[in-house]
C-alpha positions in Angstrom: 21.7 9.5 -4.6 21.0 13.2 -5.1 17.8 15.2 -5.7 17.1 17.0 -8.9 16.6 20.7 -9.0 13.7 20.1 -11.4 10.7 20.1 -9.1 8.7 18.1 -11.6 11.2 15.3 -11.2 10.1 14.6 -7.6 6.9 13.2 -6.1 4.8 16.2 -4.9 7.0 18.6 -6.8 9.3 19.1 -3.8 12.4 21.2 -3.7 15.9 19.7 -2.9 15.5 20.7 0.8 12.5 18.4 1.1 13.4 15.6 -1.4 17.1 15.0 -0.9 17.6 11.3 -0.2 20.2 11.9 2.5 17.8 13.8 4.7 14.4 12.5 3.7 12.6 10.3 6.2 10.2 8.7 3.7 11.1 7.3 0.3 8.8 6.4 -2.6 9.7 3.6 -5.0 7.6 2.5 -8.0 7.4 -1.1 -9.0 5.5 -1.1 -12.4 4.4 -4.7 -12.8 1.0 -6.2 -13.8 2.0 -9.6 -15.0 -0.2 -11.4 -12.4 -3.5 -9.6 -12.8 -6.7 -11.6 -13.4 -8.3 -9.2 -15.8 -8.1 -5.5 -16.5 -4.8 -3.9 -17.3 -2.9 -0.7 -16.7 -1.5 -1.3 -13.2 2.1 -1.0 -14.5 1.2 2.7 -15.3 0.2 3.4 -11.7 3.6 4.7 -10.4 3.8 7.3 -13.2 0.1 8.3 -12.8 0.5 8.8 -9.1 3.7 10.7 -9.7 1.9 13.1 -12.0 -1.2 13.4 -9.7 1.1 14.1 -6.7 2.1 17.4 -8.3 -1.4 18.7 -7.6 -1.6 17.6 -3.9 -1.8 20.5 -1.4 1.2 20.2 0.7 -0.4 21.5 3.9 -2.7 18.9 5.5 -5.2 20.9 7.5 -6.5 17.7 9.2 -3.1 17.0 10.6 -2.1 20.6 11.1 1.2 20.5 9.3 2.9 19.9 5.9 4.2 16.3 5.8 6.7 17.2 3.2 8.7 18.9 5.9 10.0 15.5 7.0 11.4 14.9 3.5 10.1 12.6 0.8 12.6 11.2 -1.6 11.9 10.0 -5.1 13.8 6.7 -5.6 14.9 5.7 -9.1 12.2 7.5 -11.1 13.5 6.1 -14.4 12.9 2.6 -13.2 9.2 3.4 -12.3 8.1 4.0 -15.9 9.0 1.0 -18.0 6.8 -2.1 -17.1 8.8 -4.9 -15.5 8.9 -7.9 -17.8 8.4 -10.7 -15.3 8.2 -11.6 -11.7 12.0 -12.2 -11.6 12.4 -8.6 -12.5 10.0 -7.6 -9.6 12.2 -9.5 -7.1 15.3 -8.0 -8.5 14.0 -4.5 -8.1 12.8 -5.1 -4.6 16.0 -7.0 -3.6 18.0 -4.1 -5.0 16.3 -1.2 -3.2 14.5 -2.4 -0.1 17.6 -3.4 1.9 19.1 0.0 1.2 16.0 1.9 2.1 15.7 0.0 5.4 19.4 0.2 6.2 19.3 3.9 5.6 16.4 4.3 8.1 13.8 5.4 5.5 10.1 4.8 5.7 9.6 2.9 2.4 6.5 3.4 0.4 6.1 1.1 -2.6 3.7 2.0 -5.4 2.7 -1.0 -7.6 1.9 -2.6 -9.8 -0.5 -5.4 -8.9 -0.6 -6.9 -5.4 1.8 -9.6 -6.3 4.7 -7.1 -5.7 4.0 -7.2 -1.9 5.2 -10.7 -0.8 8.8 -10.3 -1.9 9.1 -7.3 0.5 8.2 -9.4 3.6 11.5 -11.2 4.1 13.4 -7.9 4.1 11.1 -6.6 6.9 11.2 -9.8 8.9 15.0 -9.7 9.0 14.7 -6.4 10.9 11.4 -7.0 12.7 10.8 -10.6 13.7 7.5 -9.7 15.4 6.1 -8.3 12.1 2.4 -8.0 11.5 0.5 -7.0 8.4 -2.6 -4.9 8.0 -4.2 -5.4 4.6 -6.9 -3.1 3.1 -8.4 -5.1 0.2 -11.7 -6.2 -1.3 -10.3 -9.7 -1.8 -8.8 -12.1 0.8 -5.9 -12.9 -1.6 -5.5 -16.3 0.3 -5.5 -18.6 -2.7 -2.6 -21.0 -2.9 -2.5 -20.6 -6.7 -4.6 -18.9 -9.3 -4.6 -19.7 -13.0 -1.7 -22.1 -12.2 0.3 -19.1 -10.9 1.3 -19.2 -7.2 2.6 -15.6 -7.6 -0.7 -14.2 -8.8 -2.1 -11.1 -7.1 -4.9 -13.4 -5.9 -2.3 -15.2 -3.8 -0.6 -12.1 -2.3 -1.5 -12.6 1.4 -1.1 -16.3 1.2 2.4 -15.9 0.0 3.1 -13.3 2.7 1.8 -15.7 5.3 4.1 -18.4 4.1 6.6 -16.4 6.3 6.4 -16.3 10.1 4.0 -13.3 10.4 3.0 -12.7 14.0 -0.5 -11.6 13.1 -2.4 -10.2 10.1 -5.5 -8.2 9.7 -7.7 -7.8 6.6 -10.1 -4.8 6.4 -12.8 -4.3 3.8 -12.7 -8.0 2.6 -15.8 -8.8 0.7 -14.7 -11.5 -1.9 -13.4 -14.9 -0.8 -13.5 -18.3 -2.5 -14.7 -21.5 -0.8 -11.1 -22.8 -0.7 -9.9 -19.6 0.9 -12.7 -19.7 3.4 -11.9 -23.3 4.5 -8.2 -22.5 4.8 -9.0 -19.4 6.8 -10.8 -21.4 9.5 -7.6 -22.9 10.8 -5.7 -19.6 11.0 -6.0 -18.0 14.4 -3.3 -15.5 13.6 -5.4 -13.9 10.9 -8.3 -11.5 11.7 -10.9 -10.3 9.1 -13.0 -7.1 9.3 -15.5 -8.1 6.6 -17.2 -5.9 4.0 -17.4 -2.2 3.7 -19.8 0.6 2.8 -21.0 1.2 6.4 -21.1 4.8 7.7 -18.0 6.1 9.5 -20.4 7.0 12.3 -21.1 3.3 12.8 -19.7 2.8 16.3 -19.8 -1.0 15.9 -17.6 -0.9 12.8 -15.1 1.4 14.4 -14.9 -0.8 17.5 -14.3 -3.9 15.3 -11.5 -2.1 13.5 -9.9 -1.1 16.8 -10.2 -4.6 18.2 -8.6 -6.0 15.1 -5.7 -3.5 15.2 -5.2 -4.3 18.9 -4.3 -7.9 17.9 -1.3 -6.7 15.8 2.2 -6.7 17.2 4.2 -3.6 17.6 5.8 -3.5 14.1 3.3 -3.5 11.2 3.6 -3.5 7.4 0.6 -1.7 5.8 -0.5 -3.0 2.4 -3.3 -1.3 0.5 -5.0 -2.7 -2.5 -7.1 0.1 -3.8 -10.0 -2.2 -4.7 -10.6 -2.2 -0.9 -12.1 1.2 -1.4 -15.7 1.8 -2.7 -15.7 1.8 -6.5 -17.6 5.0 -6.4 -14.4 6.8 -5.4 -12.0 4.2 -6.8 -13.2 2.9 -10.2 -9.7 2.7 -11.6 -8.8 -0.9 -10.6 -8.9 -4.2 -12.4 -11.0 -6.1 -9.9 -13.6 -3.8 -8.3 -16.1 -5.1 -5.8 -19.4 -3.4 -4.8 -19.2 -1.7 -1.4 -15.9 -0.9 0.1 -14.4 1.7 2.3 -15.2 5.4 1.9 -12.4 8.1 2.2 -13.4 8.8 5.8 -13.3 5.1 6.7 -9.9 4.4 5.2 -8.6 7.5 6.9 -10.0 6.2 10.2 -8.2 2.9 9.7 -4.9 4.7 9.1 -5.3 7.0 12.1 -6.0 4.1 14.4 -3.1 2.1 13.0 -0.4 4.8 13.0 -1.6 6.0 16.5 -1.2 2.6 18.1 1.4 0.7 16.1 4.8 1.4 14.6 4.2 1.1 10.8 7.6 0.2 9.3 6.7 0.3 5.6 3.7 0.4 3.3 2.6 -0.2 -0.3 -0.3 0.9 -2.4 -1.2 -1.2 -5.4 -3.7 -2.3 -8.1 -4.4 1.2 -9.3 -5.2 0.9 -13.1 -5.3 4.5 -14.3 -8.1 5.5 -16.7 -7.3 8.1 -19.3 -8.7 11.5 -18.6 -10.1 10.3 -15.2 -7.6 11.8 -12.8 -9.6 11.5 -9.5 -8.4 7.9 -8.6 -4.8 8.8 -9.3 -5.1 11.9 -7.1 -6.8 9.9 -4.4 -3.8 7.5 -4.2 -1.3 10.4 -4.2 -3.2 12.0 -1.3 -3.6 8.7 0.5 0.1 8.2 0.5 0.7 11.8 1.6 -1.8 11.4 4.5 -0.1 8.1 5.6 3.3 9.8 5.6 1.8 12.7 7.6 0.4 10.3 10.2 3.7 8.4 10.4 5.7 11.5 11.3 3.0 13.6 12.9 4.6 15.8 15.6 
C-alpha cells in the first residue's frame, strides 16, 4: 500500500511523508453503509464528506501543542469509501478484510461509518488481541435493543450486539433515549455503566466526576465508538436520529481527554453522520474530532 502524491487523495491533505501506510501510526477506513437506519438517510455519504472536510482542518492543534499529522495518518482504500455498501454481508466483508491487517500492522484504526451497525463486527477482531476489552460509547441512544424492525443488526441494536461478546465493561455517555425493554434488560447488567443525558455545562463538577468515575471502571484496553447524535443537535444537526440535549464540543473533548489519559484506546469509530448539502459544519466537526482523538492518542 503506497501513498499518492496527490495531496487531495489523502485525509487532511497530507504529503507522502505523513500519509504513507508503512510509517503511519493511525489509519482511516471508511465503511459507507446505511442499510440499518431507522429514518433519515445519507450516512453512506459520511466517509466522503469527512474526507472533503478534513482538507480544511488546521494541522496544528494549539490545545495539544503539536501537529498530530506528524505521527502519520494513512488513508486506507479510498475508492472503497465512496460507493455505498449493498448489504450487511458487504459490511462484514470489508471489516474482515481490513481490520486484521490494520491491527497486525500495529495501526490505530479509525473507522468512519456509515450507521452504528458497522461497529459490532469489529469487536471480535479486537477481542482476539485484547481479551480484557472495554467499550466507551458516546451516543444519544442506548442501542441495547435485541432487534428493531425485525432486524437484529439494526443500528438500534449496536451495543447489544457488541455486548453479545465477552466485553469486560462498557460505558455509555450522553445517553438520553432508551426504550422500556432496554431499560429492563439494563438492570441486570453490572458490567455496563451509563452517564445519562447531556447539555450540562462543562463547568459542572458533578458531571465531570461522574464521567471520571465511569471511565475508571473500564479495563486497560478500550474501544471508543462515537455516534454523532450523542452531541447536541445545535452543533450536530446532520444525523438521522437527533435527540434534544447532548454533549457540547468542550464536553466531548473532556471525555476524550480523560479516556486517552487514563486508558489505552486501541481503536475507534465515528458514525451516524448524515451530511446535509451546503451545511459543512457537521462534516468539519467530525473531521476535527477524529484529528483531536488521534492527537490525544499519540500526544508526546
